[in-house]
C-alpha positions as CSV (number, residue, x, y, z in Angstrom):
1,M,-10.3,-21.0,1.8
2,K,-11.2,-17.9,-0.2
3,A,-9.6,-14.5,0.0
4,A,-10.7,-12.8,3.3
5,P,-10.5,-9.1,4.0
6,L,-7.9,-8.5,6.8
7,F,-7.9,-4.7,7.0
8,R,-9.6,-1.8,5.3
9,L,-9.5,1.9,6.2
10,K,-10.2,5.0,4.2
11,Y,-10.1,8.6,5.4
12,E,-9.6,12.1,4.1
13,L,-6.8,14.4,5.2
14,D,-6.7,18.2,5.0
15,G,-6.7,19.6,1.5
16,G,-8.7,16.8,0.1
17,A,-6.0,14.2,0.2
18,I,-7.1,10.6,0.6
19,V,-5.5,7.7,2.5
20,E,-6.9,4.2,1.7
21,M,-5.4,0.9,2.9
22,V,-6.8,-2.5,1.9
23,I,-5.2,-5.8,2.8
24,W,-6.6,-9.3,2.0
25,D,-5.5,-12.7,3.4
26,L,-5.2,-15.1,0.5
27,P,-5.0,-18.9,0.4
28,R,-1.8,-18.7,-1.5
29,P,0.7,-16.0,-2.6
30,V,0.1,-13.6,-5.5
31,P,2.6,-14.6,-8.3
32,A,5.9,-12.8,-7.6
33,S,5.2,-12.4,-3.9
34,Q,6.4,-14.8,-1.2
35,H,3.6,-14.2,1.3
36,K,-0.2,-14.8,1.3
37,F,-1.3,-11.2,1.5
38,K,-2.7,-9.0,-1.3
39,Y,-2.6,-5.3,-0.6
40,R,-3.3,-1.8,-2.0
41,L,-2.3,1.2,0.0
42,Y,-2.9,4.7,-1.5
43,F,-2.2,8.3,-0.6
44,G,-3.3,10.8,-3.2
45,R,-5.2,13.9,-4.1
46,G,-7.5,14.6,-7.0
47,G,-7.2,11.1,-8.3
48,K,-3.4,11.4,-8.5
49,R,-1.3,8.9,-6.5
50,I,1.4,10.5,-4.4
51,V,2.4,7.4,-2.4
52,G,1.3,3.8,-3.1
53,Y,2.2,0.3,-2.0
54,D,0.9,-2.8,-3.8
55,N,1.8,-6.3,-4.9
56,E,0.4,-6.4,-8.4
57,R,0.3,-9.9,-10.0
58,G,3.6,-10.6,-11.7
59,K,5.3,-7.5,-10.3
60,G,5.5,-8.5,-6.6
61,D,5.9,-6.2,-3.7
62,H,6.7,-2.6,-4.6
63,R,6.0,1.0,-3.8
64,H,5.4,4.2,-5.7
65,L,7.2,7.1,-4.2
66,R,8.0,10.5,-5.7
67,G,7.1,9.3,-9.2
68,A,9.3,6.2,-9.1
69,E,8.5,2.6,-8.6
70,Q,10.8,0.8,-6.1
71,A,11.0,-2.8,-4.8
72,Y,9.5,-3.2,-1.3
73,Q,10.6,-5.9,1.2
74,F,7.4,-7.2,2.8
75,V,7.7,-8.3,6.4
76,S,4.2,-8.3,7.8
77,P,0.9,-6.5,7.4
78,E,1.7,-4.4,10.5
79,K,5.1,-3.3,9.1
80,L,3.6,-2.6,5.7
81,V,1.1,-0.1,7.2
82,E,3.8,1.4,9.4
83,D,6.2,1.9,6.4
84,F,3.4,3.3,4.2
85,L,2.2,5.8,6.9
86,A,5.9,6.9,7.5
87,D,6.2,7.6,3.7
88,V,2.9,9.5,3.7
89,E,4.0,11.7,6.7
90,E,7.5,12.3,5.2
91,T,5.8,13.3,1.9
92,R,3.4,15.6,3.6
93,R,6.3,17.3,5.5
94,R,8.1,18.0,2.3
95,R,5.2,19.9,0.8
């Protein structure tokens, strides 16, 4: 089995901010992750990331929030999207 796209969505918010979410189903986990999903979730403006979630090879599951990188406990693709969108909304409220 090859990597298969599971979910992809991209849209623009007010003020030119972009939300993009991409999740792939892999035949085996990315090194340093315990699950078989590869993902990249991005919220930013003008090419600058404001909130991001990903599981980069060798780094494992983590998120970028308020300029800091933090470990992220992956549960499921659905929970990943839910957590990401909650961080996006919280960040937007703070501005």
